[in-house]
GUMI-680803 format. One record per atom (N, C-alpha, C): x, y, z; residue in one letter. Coordinates in Angstrom, 1 decimal. Each point is the difference from the previous one (the first is absolute). Example, Ala and Ser with C-alpha at 12.3 -4.5 7.8 and 13.67 -1.06 7.14 Angstrom:
GUMI-680803
     c1     c2     c3 marvex
   13.2   -5.7    7.8      A
   -0.9    1.2    0.0      A
    0.9    1.2    0.0      A
   -0.4    1.1   -0.7      S
    0.9    1.1    0.0      S
   -0.8    1.1    0.8      S
//
This chain:
GUMI-680803
     c1     c2     c3 marvex
  112.8   81.3  109.8      M
    0.9    0.5    1.0      M
    0.0    1.5    0.0      M
   -0.1    0.6    1.1      Q
   -0.2    1.4    0.1      Q
    1.4    0.6    0.6      Q
    0.5    1.1   -0.6      E
    1.3    0.6    0.6      E
   -0.5    1.4    0.2      E
    0.4    0.6    1.1      H
   -0.5    1.6    0.0      H
    1.3    0.7    0.6      H
    0.0    1.2   -0.5      D
    1.1    1.1    0.3      D
   -0.8    1.1    0.6      D
    0.0    0.3    1.3      E
   -0.9    1.1    0.4      E
    0.9    1.2    0.1      E
   -0.6    1.2   -0.4      D
    0.5    1.2    0.0      D
   -0.6    0.8    1.2      D
    0.6    0.1    1.1      A
   -0.7    0.6    1.3      A
   -0.3    1.4   -0.2      A
    0.7    0.7   -0.9      T
   -0.3    1.5   -0.2      T
   -1.4    0.0   -0.5      T
   -0.6   -0.7   -0.8      F
   -1.3    0.2   -0.7      F
   -0.9   -1.0    0.4      F
    0.3   -1.0    0.8      G
   -0.9   -1.1    0.4      G
   -0.4   -0.9   -1.1      G
    0.8   -0.1   -1.1      V
   -0.2   -0.8   -1.1      V
    0.9   -1.1   -0.1      V
   -0.6   -1.2   -0.3      S
    1.0   -1.2   -0.3      S
   -0.2   -0.3   -1.5      S
    1.1   -0.5   -0.5      E
    0.1   -0.4   -1.4      E
    0.0   -1.6    0.2      E
   -1.0   -0.7   -0.5      V
   -0.2   -1.5    0.2      V
    0.0   -0.7   -1.3      V
    0.8   -1.1   -0.1      A
    0.2   -0.8   -1.2      A
   -1.1   -1.2    0.2      A
   -0.9    0.0   -1.0      I
   -1.0   -1.0   -0.1      I
    0.1   -0.7   -1.4      I
   -0.9   -1.0   -0.3      E
    0.0   -0.7   -1.2      E
   -1.4    0.1   -0.6      E
   -0.1    0.5   -1.2      C
   -1.3    0.2   -0.7      C
   -0.6   -1.3   -0.2      C
   -1.4   -0.1    0.3      P
   -0.7   -1.2    0.0      P
   -0.4   -0.3   -1.5      P
    0.3    0.8   -1.0      F
   -0.3   -0.3   -1.3      F
    1.3   -0.6   -0.8      F
    1.0    0.8    0.1      C
    1.1   -0.2   -0.8      C
    1.2   -0.6    0.8      C
   -0.3   -0.1    1.4      W
    1.0   -0.6    0.8      W
    1.4    0.6    0.0      W
    0.1    1.4   -0.4      E
    1.3    0.7    0.0      E
    0.0    0.7    1.4      E
    1.2    0.3    0.5      P
    0.2    0.7    1.2      P
   -0.3    1.5   -0.3      P
   -0.7    0.6    0.7      V
   -0.3    1.5   -0.1      V
    0.2    0.7    1.5      V
    0.2    1.3   -0.1      T
    0.1    0.7    1.4      T
   -1.2    1.0   -0.1      T
   -0.5    0.0    1.3      V
   -1.1    0.9    0.3      V
    0.4    0.9    1.2      V
   -0.6    1.2    0.1      L
    0.3    0.8    1.2      L
   -1.3   -0.1    0.9      L
    0.4   -0.2    1.3      V
   -1.2   -0.1    1.0      V
    0.3    1.1    1.0      V
   -1.2    0.8    0.3      D
   -0.1    1.0    1.0      D
   -0.1   -0.8    1.4      D
    1.1    0.1    0.8      C
    0.0   -0.7    1.3      C
   -0.8    0.7    1.1      C
   -0.5    1.2   -0.3      S
   -0.8    0.8    1.0      S
   -1.3   -0.6    0.1      S
   -0.6   -0.7   -1.0      V
   -1.3   -0.6    0.0      V
    0.1   -1.5    0.4      V
   -0.6   -0.4    1.1      P
    0.1   -1.3    0.6      P
   -0.6   -1.1   -0.9      P
   -1.1    0.2   -0.8      E
   -0.6   -0.9   -0.8      E
   -0.5    0.8   -1.4      E
    0.3   -0.6   -1.1      Q
   -0.4    0.7   -1.2      Q
   -0.2   -1.1   -1.1      Q
   -0.9    0.3   -0.9      R
   -0.2   -0.8   -1.1      R
   -0.1    1.0   -1.2      R
    0.8   -0.5   -1.2      Y
   -0.1    0.9   -1.1      Y
    0.4   -0.7   -1.3      Y
   -0.2    0.5   -1.1      V
    0.3   -0.8   -1.3      V
    1.2    0.9   -0.7      V
    1.0   -0.8   -0.3      E
    1.2    0.6   -0.8      E
    0.2   -0.9   -1.2      E
    0.2    0.7   -1.1      D
    0.5   -0.8   -1.2      D
    1.4   -0.5    0.1      D
    0.2   -1.3   -0.5      C
    1.2   -0.5   -0.2      C
    1.0    0.7   -0.8      C
    1.2    0.6    0.3      E
    0.7    0.7   -0.9      E
    0.7   -0.8   -1.2      E
   -0.2   -1.4    0.1      V
    0.4   -0.7   -1.1      V
   -1.0   -0.4   -1.0      V
   -1.1   -0.4    0.5      C
   -1.1   -0.5   -1.0      C
   -1.2    0.9    0.1      C
   -0.1    1.0    0.8      C
   -1.0    1.0    0.1      C
   -1.4   -0.5    0.4      C
   -0.1   -1.3    0.5      R
   -1.2   -0.4    0.5      R
   -0.1    0.4    1.4      R
   -1.3    0.0    0.6      P
   -0.4    0.6    1.3      P
    0.3   -1.1    1.1      P
    0.7    0.5    1.1      M
    0.3   -0.9    1.1      M
   -0.8    0.7    1.2      M
   -0.8   -0.9    0.7      D
   -0.6    0.4    1.2      D
    1.0   -0.2    1.2      D
    0.3    1.0    0.7      L
    1.0    0.0    1.1      L
   -0.8    0.3    1.3      L
    0.3   -0.9    0.9      S
   -0.6    0.1    1.5      S
    1.3    0.1    0.8      S
    0.2    1.1    0.6      V
    1.1    0.3    0.9      V
   -0.4    0.1    1.4      V
    0.8   -0.7    1.0      V
   -0.3    0.1    1.3      V
    1.4    0.3    0.7      V
    0.1    1.1    0.8      M
    1.3    0.2    0.6      M
    0.1   -1.0    1.3      M
    1.3   -0.5   -0.1      T
    0.4   -0.8    1.2      T
    1.3    0.5    0.6      T
    0.3   -0.5    1.2      P
    1.2    0.5    0.6      P
    1.3   -0.2   -0.8      P
   -0.1   -0.9   -1.1      D
    1.2   -0.3   -0.8      D
   -0.1    0.9   -1.3      D
   -1.1    0.7   -0.1      G
   -0.2    0.8   -1.3      G
   -1.2   -0.4   -0.7      G
   -0.2    0.5   -1.2      P
   -1.4   -0.4   -0.7      P
    0.0   -1.4   -0.4      P
   -1.2   -0.6    0.3      A
   -0.3   -1.3   -0.6      A
   -1.1    0.2   -1.1      A
    0.4   -0.5   -1.2      I
   -0.8    0.3   -1.2      I
   -0.6   -1.4   -0.5      I
   -1.3    0.0   -0.4      Q
   -0.7   -1.1   -0.7      Q
   -0.3    0.6   -1.3      Q
    0.4   -0.8   -1.1      V
   -0.1    0.6   -1.3      V
   -0.9   -1.2   -0.8      V
   -1.1    0.7   -0.6      E
   -0.9   -0.9   -0.8      E
   -0.2    0.7   -1.3      E
   -0.5   -1.0   -0.9      Q
   -0.4    0.7   -1.4      Q
   -1.1    1.0    0.2      Q
    0.1    1.0   -0.6      G
   -1.1    1.1    0.0      G
   -0.9   -0.1   -1.1      G
   -1.2    0.8   -0.1      N
   -0.9    0.0   -1.0      N
    0.2    1.2   -0.9      N
//
């Protein structure tokens, strides 16, 4: 489940996701000015890499999270 809180001033959304390794909820920041993006971010709980694919939709960012290498 993804929840987002958009800050229109900076074009950034804080999105709650679930780590694909430890299954803990974590929060990531998404730059809403970029329509499609892909990057790796370490889980703040278990420190393992998460592959994030982000697509902006009319309802906000849609994120696909996979285990990174």
